[in-house]
C-alpha positions as CSV (number, residue, x, y, z in Angstrom):
1,M,-4.2,13.6,-21.3
2,E,-2.2,12.3,-17.6
3,F,0.9,10.7,-18.0
4,D,1.3,7.4,-16.1
5,V,3.6,4.8,-15.2
6,M,3.4,1.2,-15.9
7,T,4.3,-1.4,-13.4
8,R,4.2,-5.0,-12.2
9,A,3.2,-5.6,-8.9
10,T,6.1,-6.5,-6.1
11,T,7.4,-5.7,-2.8
12,W,5.0,-3.2,-0.7
13,D,8.0,-1.6,-0.5
14,Q,9.3,-1.8,-3.6
15,A,5.9,-0.2,-4.9
16,A,5.8,2.1,-2.5
17,A,9.2,3.9,-3.0
18,L,8.6,3.4,-7.1
19,A,5.5,5.1,-6.2
20,R,7.2,8.5,-4.2
21,R,9.4,8.2,-7.3
22,A,7.3,8.5,-9.9
23,E,4.9,11.2,-7.6
24,A,8.2,13.2,-7.6
25,A,9.4,13.1,-10.9
26,G,6.5,14.5,-12.2
27,F,3.8,11.4,-13.5
28,S,0.0,11.7,-13.1
29,G,-0.7,7.9,-11.5
30,M,0.3,4.3,-11.7
31,L,-0.6,1.1,-13.8
32,F,-0.8,-2.0,-11.8
33,T,-1.0,-5.3,-14.1
34,E,-2.2,-8.3,-12.6
35,G,-0.1,-11.3,-13.7
36,H,2.2,-13.3,-10.9
37,Q,0.8,-11.5,-8.2
38,V,-2.9,-9.7,-7.6
39,P,-2.4,-5.8,-7.5
40,W,-4.4,-4.5,-4.8
41,M,-2.1,-4.6,-2.2
42,N,1.2,-2.8,-4.0
43,I,-1.7,-0.2,-5.0
44,A,-2.8,0.9,-0.8
45,A,1.0,0.9,-0.5
46,A,1.7,2.5,-3.6
47,A,-1.0,5.2,-2.2
48,T,-0.2,5.7,1.2
49,A,3.2,6.2,-0.1
50,A,2.2,9.0,-2.6
51,P,-1.0,10.6,-1.9
52,S,-1.2,12.6,-5.0
53,L,-1.1,9.9,-8.2
54,H,-4.0,7.9,-9.2
55,F,-3.8,4.6,-9.7
56,S,-5.9,1.8,-11.9
57,T,-5.6,-2.0,-12.4
58,G,-4.4,-2.8,-16.5
59,I,-5.7,-5.3,-16.3
60,A,-7.1,-7.0,-13.1
61,I,-8.4,-10.1,-14.3
62,A,-12.5,-10.0,-14.7
63,F,-13.0,-13.8,-14.7
64,A,-10.7,-14.9,-12.1
65,R,-13.0,-13.2,-9.5
66,S,-16.6,-12.6,-9.0
67,P,-18.2,-9.5,-9.9
68,M,-19.0,-8.6,-6.5
69,V,-15.3,-9.3,-4.9
70,S,-14.2,-6.9,-7.8
71,A,-16.5,-4.5,-6.6
72,Q,-15.7,-4.6,-3.3
73,I,-12.4,-4.2,-3.7
74,A,-12.7,-0.9,-6.5
75,W,-14.9,0.4,-3.5
76,E,-12.5,0.1,-0.8
77,L,-9.6,1.3,-3.4
78,A,-12.1,4.2,-4.4
79,Q,-12.5,5.7,-0.9
80,N,-8.9,5.1,0.8
81,T,-7.5,7.1,-2.0
82,R,-10.1,9.5,-2.3
83,G,-11.1,9.0,-5.3
84,R,-8.4,8.2,-7.6
85,F,-9.1,4.4,-8.3
86,R,-10.2,3.1,-11.5
87,L,-11.1,-0.6,-12.2
88,G,-9.4,-2.1,-15.7
89,L,-10.7,-5.2,-16.1
90,G,-9.6,-7.8,-19.0
91,S,-10.5,-11.2,-20.0
92,Q,-7.3,-13.0,-20.2
93,V,-7.2,-15.9,-22.2
94,K,-9.2,-19.8,-21.9
95,A,-6.4,-21.3,-20.5
96,H,-5.2,-19.2,-18.3
97,I,-9.3,-18.8,-16.8
98,T,-10.6,-22.4,-17.0
99,R,-6.7,-24.3,-16.0
100,R,-5.3,-21.7,-13.6
101,Y,-8.2,-20.1,-12.1
102,A,-10.8,-22.7,-12.1
103,G,-13.2,-20.1,-13.6
104,T,-16.0,-19.7,-16.5
105,F,-15.3,-19.0,-20.0
106,D,-17.0,-18.8,-22.4
107,K,-17.8,-16.3,-25.7
108,P,-15.8,-13.5,-23.6
109,A,-17.1,-9.9,-24.8
110,P,-20.7,-11.2,-24.2
111,Q,-19.3,-12.4,-20.3
112,M,-17.4,-9.5,-20.4
113,K,-20.6,-7.1,-21.3
114,D,-22.6,-8.8,-18.8
115,Y,-19.2,-9.1,-15.8
116,V,-19.2,-5.0,-16.4
117,Q,-22.8,-4.8,-15.8
118,A,-22.5,-6.9,-12.5
119,V,-20.2,-5.0,-11.4
120,K,-21.5,-2.0,-11.6
121,A,-25.0,-3.6,-10.1
122,C,-23.1,-3.9,-7.0
123,L,-21.8,-0.8,-6.6
124,A,-25.7,0.9,-7.3
125,A,-26.1,-1.4,-4.4
126,F,-23.4,0.5,-2.5
127,R,-25.2,3.5,-3.3
128,R,-28.3,2.2,-1.9
129,E,-29.6,3.1,-5.5
130,G,-32.1,-0.3,-4.7
131,P,-31.7,-4.2,-3.6
132,L,-29.0,-5.9,-5.6
133,Q,-30.1,-7.3,-8.6
134,H,-28.9,-8.1,-11.8
135,D,-30.1,-11.1,-13.7
136,G,-27.8,-12.1,-16.9
137,P,-26.8,-14.7,-18.6
138,Y,-23.4,-15.5,-17.0
139,Y,-24.1,-13.8,-13.6
140,K,-27.1,-13.7,-11.4
141,M,-27.0,-11.5,-8.2
142,S,-30.0,-11.3,-5.8
143,L,-28.3,-11.0,-2.1
144,L,-27.1,-8.5,-0.3
145,T,-28.2,-7.3,3.4
146,E,-27.2,-4.1,5.0
147,Q,-24.7,-6.4,7.3
148,W,-22.9,-7.1,4.3
149,T,-23.2,-4.2,2.9
150,P,-20.2,-1.6,3.1
151,P,-20.4,1.5,4.3
152,R,-21.1,4.6,2.0
153,H,-17.9,7.3,1.5
154,D,-17.8,10.5,-0.6
155,F,-16.2,8.5,-3.5
156,E,-18.7,6.2,-4.8
157,D,-18.4,7.0,-8.6
158,V,-15.9,4.7,-9.5
159,K,-15.1,4.2,-12.9
160,V,-15.1,0.7,-14.7
161,D,-13.2,0.0,-17.6
162,I,-12.4,-2.8,-20.0
163,S,-9.4,-3.7,-22.7
164,A,-10.2,-4.5,-25.7
165,V,-8.7,-5.4,-28.8
166,G,-11.3,-6.2,-31.6
167,P,-14.2,-5.1,-32.9
168,I,-16.9,-7.0,-30.8
169,M,-15.0,-6.3,-27.3
170,V,-14.4,-3.1,-28.6
171,R,-18.4,-2.2,-29.0
172,V,-18.7,-3.7,-25.8
173,A,-16.6,-1.2,-24.1
174,G,-18.6,1.9,-26.0
175,E,-21.4,0.1,-25.3
176,V,-20.9,-0.5,-21.1
177,A,-17.2,0.6,-19.9
178,D,-16.1,3.7,-18.4
179,G,-12.9,3.4,-20.2
180,V,-10.9,1.6,-22.4
181,H,-7.5,0.1,-22.2
182,V,-6.0,0.3,-25.6
183,H,-3.1,-2.7,-26.5
184,P,0.2,-1.0,-26.7
185,M,0.6,-2.8,-30.1
186,H,-1.7,-0.1,-31.9
187,S,-1.3,1.8,-34.9
188,M,-2.8,5.0,-35.5
189,H,-4.5,3.6,-38.4
190,Y,-6.0,1.0,-35.3
191,I,-7.1,3.6,-33.3
192,R,-8.9,5.9,-36.2
193,N,-10.7,3.0,-38.5
194,R,-11.2,0.4,-35.8
195,L,-11.3,1.6,-32.5
196,L,-13.0,4.3,-32.1
197,P,-15.7,4.0,-34.5
198,G,-16.5,0.5,-32.9
199,L,-16.5,2.8,-29.7
200,A,-19.2,4.7,-31.6
201,E,-21.2,1.6,-32.7
202,G,-20.8,0.0,-29.8
203,A,-22.2,3.0,-27.9
204,A,-24.8,4.3,-30.1
205,R,-26.1,1.1,-28.9
206,A,-26.7,2.4,-25.9
207,G,-27.6,6.0,-26.2
208,R,-24.4,7.3,-25.0
209,D,-21.9,9.7,-26.5
210,P,-18.9,7.8,-27.2
211,A,-16.7,11.1,-26.5
212,T,-17.7,10.0,-22.7
213,V,-15.5,6.9,-22.7
214,D,-11.9,7.2,-22.0
215,K,-9.0,6.3,-24.0
216,I,-6.5,4.7,-21.7
217,I,-3.5,4.4,-24.0
218,P,-0.3,2.4,-23.3
219,V,2.7,3.8,-25.5
220,I,5.6,1.9,-27.1
221,V,8.4,4.6,-26.7
222,A,12.0,4.0,-27.8
223,A,14.0,7.6,-26.3
224,G,17.3,8.9,-26.5
225,D,19.8,11.7,-27.9
226,T,22.0,9.2,-29.8
227,P,21.9,6.1,-32.4
228,E,23.7,4.2,-29.4
229,E,21.2,5.5,-26.9
230,R,18.5,4.7,-28.8
231,A,19.6,1.4,-29.7
232,T,18.4,-0.9,-26.4
233,P,15.1,0.8,-26.5
234,I,14.1,-0.1,-29.7
235,R,15.4,-3.9,-29.4
236,E,12.9,-4.1,-26.8
237,A,10.6,-2.1,-28.5
238,K,10.5,-4.5,-31.7
239,T,10.9,-7.7,-29.4
240,T,7.7,-6.8,-28.2
241,L,5.8,-5.9,-31.5
242,A,7.1,-9.3,-32.9
243,F,6.1,-11.7,-29.8
244,Y,2.2,-9.3,-30.2
245,G,2.9,-9.7,-33.6
246,A,3.0,-13.2,-33.9
247,T,-0.4,-13.4,-32.4
248,P,-3.5,-13.6,-34.5
249,N,-5.8,-11.6,-31.9
250,Y,-3.1,-8.5,-32.8
251,A,-1.8,-9.4,-36.1
252,F,-4.7,-8.4,-38.0
253,Q,-2.9,-4.8,-37.5
254,F,-0.3,-6.1,-40.0
255,D,-2.2,-6.9,-42.6
256,D,-4.5,-3.8,-43.1
257,L,-0.9,-1.7,-43.2
258,G,-0.2,-3.8,-46.3
259,H,2.2,-5.9,-44.4
260,V,0.8,-9.4,-45.1
261,G,2.0,-12.8,-44.7
262,L,4.4,-10.8,-41.3
263,R,2.3,-12.3,-38.8
264,D,3.7,-16.0,-39.9
265,R,7.0,-15.1,-40.1
266,L,7.3,-14.0,-36.5
267,R,4.9,-17.2,-35.4
268,D,7.9,-19.0,-37.3
269,C,10.6,-17.0,-35.4
270,L,8.8,-17.6,-32.2
271,R,8.5,-21.0,-32.6
272,S,11.8,-21.9,-33.4
273,G,13.1,-18.8,-31.0
274,D,15.3,-17.1,-33.4
275,E,15.4,-13.5,-31.6
276,A,17.2,-11.8,-34.2
277,A,15.5,-12.6,-36.8
278,S,12.4,-11.5,-35.4
279,Q,13.5,-8.5,-34.3
280,A,14.6,-7.8,-38.3
281,L,11.0,-8.7,-39.7
282,I,10.1,-5.5,-37.9
283,T,11.4,-2.8,-39.8
284,D,12.3,0.7,-39.2
285,E,8.6,1.7,-40.8
286,I,6.8,-0.8,-39.0
287,L,8.7,0.3,-35.9
288,D,7.5,3.8,-36.5
289,Q,3.7,2.8,-37.0
290,F,3.2,0.9,-33.7
291,A,6.1,3.0,-31.4
292,V,7.7,6.8,-30.9
293,V,10.8,7.1,-31.7
294,A,12.6,10.2,-30.8
295,R,15.1,12.0,-29.1
296,W,14.1,13.1,-25.0
297,D,13.5,16.5,-26.3
298,D,10.9,15.2,-29.2
299,V,9.0,12.9,-27.1
300,A,6.2,14.6,-25.4
301,D,6.0,16.3,-28.5
302,R,5.4,13.7,-30.7
303,M,3.4,12.1,-28.2
304,I,1.1,14.9,-28.2
305,E,0.9,15.2,-32.0
306,R,-0.3,11.6,-31.7
307,Y,-3.1,11.6,-29.3
308,K,-4.3,14.7,-28.7
309,G,-8.5,14.5,-28.9
310,I,-7.8,11.0,-28.3
311,A,-6.5,9.6,-25.4
312,S,-7.8,10.5,-21.6
313,R,-4.4,9.1,-20.2
314,L,-0.9,8.0,-21.7
315,V,1.0,5.1,-19.8
316,I,4.2,4.4,-20.6
317,Y,4.5,0.7,-21.6
318,L,8.1,-0.8,-21.5
319,A,8.2,-0.1,-17.8
320,S,8.6,-3.4,-15.8
321,H,11.4,-2.7,-14.6
322,W,10.8,1.3,-13.0
323,R,11.9,0.5,-9.6
324,E,15.7,-0.2,-11.2
325,V,15.7,2.9,-13.5
326,D,18.6,4.9,-12.9
327,P,16.9,8.2,-11.3
328,K,18.9,10.2,-14.1
329,V,16.5,8.7,-17.2
330,L,13.4,8.5,-14.6
331,E,14.3,12.2,-14.2
332,R,13.7,12.6,-18.3
333,W,10.9,10.7,-18.6
334,G,9.7,12.8,-15.5
335,E,9.9,16.0,-17.9
336,V,8.3,14.2,-20.3
337,A,5.5,13.9,-18.2
338,R,5.5,17.7,-17.4
339,A,5.2,18.2,-21.1
340,V,2.8,16.7,-21.8
341,R,0.2,17.4,-19.0
342,S,1.3,21.0,-18.7
343,T,0.5,20.9,-22.9
344,A,-2.4,19.0,-22.9
345,R,-4.3,21.1,-20.5
346,L,-3.2,24.2,-21.9
347,A,-4.6,23.0,-25.6
348,S,-7.7,21.6,-23.3
349,G,-8.0,25.2,-22.2
350,R,-8.3,26.0,-26.1
351,G,-10.7,23.7,-26.5
352,L,-8.2,21.5,-29.1
353,V,-8.3,18.2,-26.7
354,T,-12.0,17.3,-26.6
355,S,-11.2,13.2,-24.5
356,R,-12.6,13.3,-20.9
357,Q,-9.9,13.5,-18.0
358,A,-9.9,10.8,-16.2
């Protein structure tokens, strides 16, 4: 298991500074989301500043851009990071794709499958494996002359991952993606009873080994040595779970665990703006099912116990303000990162960790 930081795009200087801090602390890499900014330039700045880190997008919005553009960006970043980049894609929701990006949004799972296959067709053409030829239901591509083909380099095995929550998209991930970005709102019941079987079903359709699909898992963590120190991260974790839990796309997990009707109550709190009430609905039992709450010295062990044999990369989720984190707190996270990485590698040597390392 590797151990990454999730962050949003910011200024190039801030991205570089955060990368240097993360590298010095002992993290494996950085995962950049795409929101109010695109992530590409931030990744370039961070990679230049911290040459040992691994970089990924978690996620870049697929349907907002041509598969060719996504493939070209991924190819360039793979070359300049010396293979330390993988492209993570997601569908976003229809309103954003059609009204913010003026893109096409149909049935997201079939469209994502076609998109990934189109990106991979571009990458194959960049490797000169043959002419560009992709004839899918959404994307048709057949023109790429040598003049417009990116030059070859030594890091051409570019991984293409997708985010997936529901059963259809999970099967698509198992069928065509190199890895799956798990949603931060997840229980281990979901991982074992929905995600892994869905990936296996999709992989079987393509004649693939499901173990070759990397699992990139953001984790909600509330760490602190005293109840007072844990109070703020617990509040943030409960707010996050309440927000996601009010959405039907994610809230089925509550029903799976017997918390029937919780989504509707959370939705009512969200509509009324009653944040305190929504936090109260996320009981300590529910929090423990979806998050890691622990003393600092126990965080690494808890994460290893929870995700060993499953995760390829763990990602600290509640990290949108890492550039503002106190150096002492960042060092505590660095201790966790180093412990997870070293313990997982030792276990892998003994055959306990079976997921392919990213």
